[in-house]
Steps between C-alpha positions, in 0.01 A plus 500: 500500500360318803121489464284422802308236303587298190205340317576188293221341295601146394868601487619152399212407268685520168849413626705183501593350836839669531378848403197458727724415794709809432190722498378346825842557655483868396151535647617331822785750522251786449293384800657665803383653826433822306363355172237242416440283195144412402503213252210336321585150378359158421850350546502305827880502522508878455228548763692278742788749496280765662481593865121520480260341249135592459300242306203667333181326396203676344645841588545424869791379712465123532820432699795690641834325529829614654827380347329198339652213306379433145306201640322725751410748224368210288289373790356847558418546132334159464309486829132569442352805665282426802145622483302650782187301578 
């Protein structure tokens, strides 16, 4: 089957490094022009393998990144939200 969307909730959370890398490789293969992968993760390295990363904070999009490095994901996660005055 070739689903239009694959949802993956913490797909590497309970895996060792090697098995996690294999799962991420499979998910990467599943993401094509015709199929998308939506992954929820706290793993910065896993997030950095994505084409697009949405950093959520308090139920809202805090930052949007395109093809980020793990360092860029970390910076986005740790940067405080700006408040309107």
